N, CA, C and O atoms as a GROMACS GRO file, in nm:
protein
  228
    1MET      N    1   4.015  -0.712  -1.723
    1MET     CA    2   3.934  -0.738  -1.606
    1MET      C    3   3.853  -0.864  -1.628
    1MET      O    4   3.802  -0.888  -1.737
    2LYS      N    5   3.843  -0.945  -1.526
    2LYS     CA    6   3.770  -1.070  -1.532
    2LYS      C    7   3.621  -1.045  -1.508
    2LYS      O    8   3.585  -0.967  -1.420
    3GLU      N    9   3.535  -1.112  -1.585
    3GLU     CA   10   3.391  -1.099  -1.568
    3GLU      C   11   3.337  -1.224  -1.500
    3GLU      O   12   3.374  -1.336  -1.534
    4VAL      N   13   3.248  -1.202  -1.403
    4VAL     CA   14   3.191  -1.312  -1.325
    4VAL      C   15   3.040  -1.300  -1.328
    4VAL      O   16   2.986  -1.190  -1.318
    5THR      N   17   2.972  -1.412  -1.340
    5THR     CA   18   2.826  -1.414  -1.333
    5THR      C   19   2.786  -1.482  -1.203
    5THR      O   20   2.835  -1.590  -1.170
    6LEU      N   21   2.697  -1.418  -1.131
    6LEU     CA   22   2.651  -1.469  -1.002
    6LEU      C   23   2.501  -1.492  -1.008
    6LEU      O   24   2.426  -1.400  -1.039
    7ASP      N   25   2.457  -1.614  -0.980
    7ASP     CA   26   2.314  -1.645  -0.977
    7ASP      C   27   2.253  -1.591  -0.848
    7ASP      O   28   2.305  -1.615  -0.739
    8VAL      N   29   2.143  -1.518  -0.862
    8VAL     CA   30   2.074  -1.460  -0.746
    8VAL      C   31   1.925  -1.490  -0.758
    8VAL      O   32   1.876  -1.528  -0.864
    9GLU      N   33   1.855  -1.474  -0.647
    9GLU     CA   34   1.709  -1.489  -0.644
    9GLU      C   35   1.649  -1.359  -0.594
    9GLU      O   36   1.700  -1.298  -0.501
   10SER      N   37   1.541  -1.318  -0.656
   10SER     CA   38   1.469  -1.200  -0.611
   10SER      C   39   1.397  -1.235  -0.481
   10SER      O   40   1.354  -1.348  -0.462
   11ARG      N   41   1.383  -1.137  -0.391
   11ARG     CA   42   1.311  -1.160  -0.266
   11ARG      C   43   1.233  -1.036  -0.230
   11ARG      O   44   1.263  -0.926  -0.278
   12LYS      N   45   1.132  -1.053  -0.147
   12LYS     CA   46   1.052  -0.941  -0.098
   12LYS      C   47   1.122  -0.879   0.022
   12LYS      O   48   1.202  -0.946   0.088
   13LEU      N   49   1.092  -0.753   0.050
   13LEU     CA   50   1.143  -0.692   0.172
   13LEU      C   51   1.079  -0.767   0.288
   13LEU      O   52   0.957  -0.781   0.294
   14GLU      N   53   1.161  -0.815   0.378
   14GLU     CA   54   1.111  -0.904   0.483
   14GLU      C   55   1.155  -0.859   0.621
   14GLU      O   56   1.237  -0.768   0.636
   15SER      N   57   1.098  -0.924   0.722
   15SER     CA   58   1.130  -0.891   0.860
   15SER      C   59   1.263  -0.953   0.901
   15SER      O   60   1.318  -1.037   0.830
   16LYS      N   61   1.315  -0.910   1.015
   16LYS     CA   62   1.443  -0.961   1.065
   16LYS      C   63   1.440  -1.112   1.086
   16LYS      O   64   1.539  -1.181   1.059
   17GLY      N   65   1.328  -1.165   1.135
   17GLY     CA   66   1.317  -1.308   1.161
   17GLY      C   67   1.327  -1.390   1.034
   17GLY      O   68   1.394  -1.494   1.031
   18ILE      N   69   1.262  -1.345   0.929
   18ILE     CA   70   1.266  -1.416   0.802
   18ILE      C   71   1.406  -1.407   0.741
   18ILE      O   72   1.455  -1.503   0.682
   19LEU      N   73   1.470  -1.291   0.755
   19LEU     CA   74   1.607  -1.276   0.704
   19LEU      C   75   1.703  -1.366   0.781
   19LEU      O   76   1.797  -1.420   0.723
   20SER      N   77   1.680  -1.382   0.910
   20SER     CA   78   1.762  -1.472   0.991
   20SER      C   79   1.748  -1.615   0.943
   20SER      O   80   1.846  -1.688   0.932
   21ASP      N   81   1.625  -1.656   0.912
   21ASP     CA   82   1.601  -1.791   0.859
   21ASP      C   83   1.668  -1.809   0.723
   21ASP      O   84   1.719  -1.917   0.692
   22LEU      N   85   1.668  -1.703   0.643
   22LEU     CA   86   1.733  -1.707   0.512
   22LEU      C   87   1.883  -1.734   0.529
   22LEU      O   88   1.941  -1.815   0.458
   23ARG      N   89   1.945  -1.664   0.626
   23ARG     CA   90   2.088  -1.684   0.654
   23ARG      C   91   2.116  -1.825   0.704
   23ARG      O   92   2.214  -1.887   0.663
   24LYS      N   93   2.030  -1.876   0.792
   24LYS     CA   94   2.047  -2.011   0.844
   24LYS      C   95   2.036  -2.114   0.732
   24LYS      O   96   2.093  -2.223   0.742
   25GLY      N   97   1.963  -2.081   0.627
   25GLY     CA   98   1.946  -2.170   0.512
   25GLY      C   99   2.058  -2.160   0.411
   25GLY      O  100   2.051  -2.221   0.304
   26GLY      N  101   2.162  -2.082   0.443
   26GLY     CA  102   2.278  -2.074   0.354
   26GLY      C  103   2.268  -1.968   0.246
   26GLY      O  104   2.337  -1.977   0.144
   27LYS      N  105   2.183  -1.868   0.266
   27LYS     CA  106   2.167  -1.759   0.170
   27LYS      C  107   2.211  -1.628   0.234
   27LYS      O  108   2.207  -1.612   0.356
   28ILE      N  109   2.253  -1.534   0.151
   28ILE     CA  110   2.292  -1.401   0.197
   28ILE      C  111   2.189  -1.302   0.144
   28ILE      O  112   2.173  -1.291   0.022
   29PRO      N  113   2.119  -1.229   0.232
   29PRO     CA  114   2.030  -1.124   0.183
   29PRO      C  115   2.115  -1.005   0.135
   29PRO      O  116   2.214  -0.969   0.198
   30ALA      N  117   2.075  -0.946   0.023
   30ALA     CA  118   2.152  -0.836  -0.034
   30ALA      C  119   2.058  -0.742  -0.109
   30ALA      O  120   1.940  -0.773  -0.128
   31VAL      N  121   2.112  -0.628  -0.152
   31VAL     CA  122   2.037  -0.532  -0.233
   31VAL      C  123   2.123  -0.499  -0.355
   31VAL      O  124   2.240  -0.462  -0.342
   32PHE      N  125   2.064  -0.511  -0.473
   32PHE     CA  126   2.130  -0.475  -0.598
   32PHE      C  127   2.087  -0.334  -0.633
   32PHE      O  128   1.967  -0.306  -0.641
   33TYR      N  129   2.184  -0.244  -0.652
   33TYR     CA  130   2.151  -0.107  -0.688
   33TYR      C  131   2.263  -0.047  -0.770
   33TYR      O  132   2.375  -0.097  -0.772
   34GLY      N  133   2.231   0.061  -0.838
   34GLY     CA  134   2.330   0.130  -0.918
   34GLY      C  135   2.270   0.255  -0.979
   34GLY      O  136   2.152   0.284  -0.961
   35LYS      N  137   2.352   0.329  -1.051
   35LYS     CA  138   2.309   0.454  -1.114
   35LYS      C  139   2.207   0.421  -1.223
   35LYS      O  140   2.231   0.336  -1.308
   36ASN      N  141   2.094   0.490  -1.220
   36ASN     CA  142   1.986   0.474  -1.317
   36ASN      C  143   1.929   0.333  -1.319
   36ASN      O  144   1.876   0.290  -1.422
   37ILE      N  145   1.939   0.260  -1.206
   37ILE     CA  146   1.884   0.125  -1.195
   37ILE      C  147   1.796   0.121  -1.070
   37ILE      O  148   1.835   0.169  -0.964
   38LYS      N  149   1.678   0.062  -1.084
   38LYS     CA  150   1.589   0.048  -0.968
   38LYS      C  151   1.648  -0.055  -0.871
   38LYS      O  152   1.690  -0.162  -0.913
   39SER      N  153   1.652  -0.022  -0.743
   39SER     CA  154   1.704  -0.114  -0.641
   39SER      C  155   1.616  -0.238  -0.632
   39SER      O  156   1.494  -0.230  -0.646
   40GLU      N  157   1.680  -0.352  -0.608
   40GLU     CA  158   1.605  -0.477  -0.595
   40GLU      C  159   1.664  -0.562  -0.483
   40GLU      O  160   1.786  -0.578  -0.474
   41SER      N  161   1.577  -0.615  -0.398
   41SER     CA  162   1.620  -0.705  -0.291
   41SER      C  163   1.645  -0.843  -0.351
   41SER      O  164   1.562  -0.895  -0.425
   42ILE      N  165   1.760  -0.901  -0.318
   42ILE     CA  166   1.798  -1.031  -0.373
   42ILE      C  167   1.856  -1.118  -0.262
   42ILE      O  168   1.882  -1.071  -0.152
   43SER      N  169   1.874  -1.246  -0.292
   43SER     CA  170   1.948  -1.334  -0.204
   43SER      C  171   2.048  -1.412  -0.289
   43SER      O  172   2.023  -1.442  -0.406
   44VAL      N  173   2.162  -1.443  -0.227
   44VAL     CA  174   2.272  -1.509  -0.295
   44VAL      C  175   2.312  -1.632  -0.215
   44VAL      O  176   2.314  -1.627  -0.092
   45ASP      N  177   2.342  -1.741  -0.282
   45ASP     CA  178   2.388  -1.862  -0.215
   45ASP      C  179   2.525  -1.836  -0.153
   45ASP      O  180   2.616  -1.790  -0.221
   46LEU      N  181   2.540  -1.866  -0.024
   46LEU     CA  182   2.663  -1.838   0.050
   46LEU      C  183   2.783  -1.912  -0.008
   46LEU      O  184   2.889  -1.851  -0.026
   47LYS      N  185   2.770  -2.039  -0.038
   47LYS     CA  186   2.883  -2.118  -0.089
   47LYS      C  187   2.929  -2.066  -0.225
   47LYS      O  188   3.050  -2.058  -0.250
   48THR      N  189   2.835  -2.032  -0.311
   48THR     CA  190   2.871  -1.979  -0.443
   48THR      C  191   2.941  -1.845  -0.429
   48THR      O  192   3.042  -1.819  -0.495
   49PHE      N  193   2.887  -1.758  -0.342
   49PHE     CA  194   2.948  -1.627  -0.320
   49PHE      C  195   3.090  -1.641  -0.266
   49PHE      O  196   3.182  -1.573  -0.312
   50ASP      N  197   3.108  -1.729  -0.167
   50ASP     CA  198   3.241  -1.750  -0.110
   50ASP      C  199   3.341  -1.798  -0.214
   50ASP      O  200   3.455  -1.751  -0.217
   51SER      N  201   3.299  -1.890  -0.300
   51SER     CA  202   3.390  -1.942  -0.401
   51SER      C  203   3.431  -1.835  -0.501
   51SER      O  204   3.544  -1.837  -0.550
   52ILE      N  205   3.342  -1.742  -0.531
   52ILE     CA  206   3.374  -1.634  -0.624
   52ILE      C  207   3.458  -1.527  -0.557
   52ILE      O  208   3.557  -1.482  -0.615
   53ILE      N  209   3.423  -1.486  -0.436
   53ILE     CA  210   3.492  -1.376  -0.370
   53ILE      C  211   3.636  -1.411  -0.335
   53ILE      O  212   3.722  -1.324  -0.339
   54PHE      N  213   3.663  -1.537  -0.302
   54PHE     CA  214   3.800  -1.577  -0.268
   54PHE      C  215   3.892  -1.579  -0.389
   54PHE      O  216   4.014  -1.572  -0.374
   55VAL      N  217   3.836  -1.588  -0.508
   55VAL     CA  218   3.917  -1.581  -0.630
   55VAL      C  219   3.977  -1.442  -0.646
   55VAL      O  220   4.088  -1.427  -0.697
   56PHE      N  221   3.903  -1.340  -0.603
   56PHE     CA  222   3.945  -1.201  -0.621
   56PHE      C  223   4.020  -1.144  -0.502
   56PHE      O  224   4.074  -1.034  -0.512
   57CYS      N  225   4.025  -1.213  -0.391
   57CYS     CA  226   4.094  -1.160  -0.272
   57CYS      C  227   4.233  -1.214  -0.258
   57CYS      O  228   4.303  -1.179  -0.163
   0.00000   0.00000   0.00000
């Protein structure tokens, strides 16, 4: 299995308007969560995410 590292930024829980501005700025709002891990709101650069996701599709 191939391992990929994705750079993300932490973000505060925000309103719809601020999230819309985040998207317009080329970022994807997301939530990182898992078993025995505290959930965290993050944002990911759209271009970087696209370049990684198309490798696996």
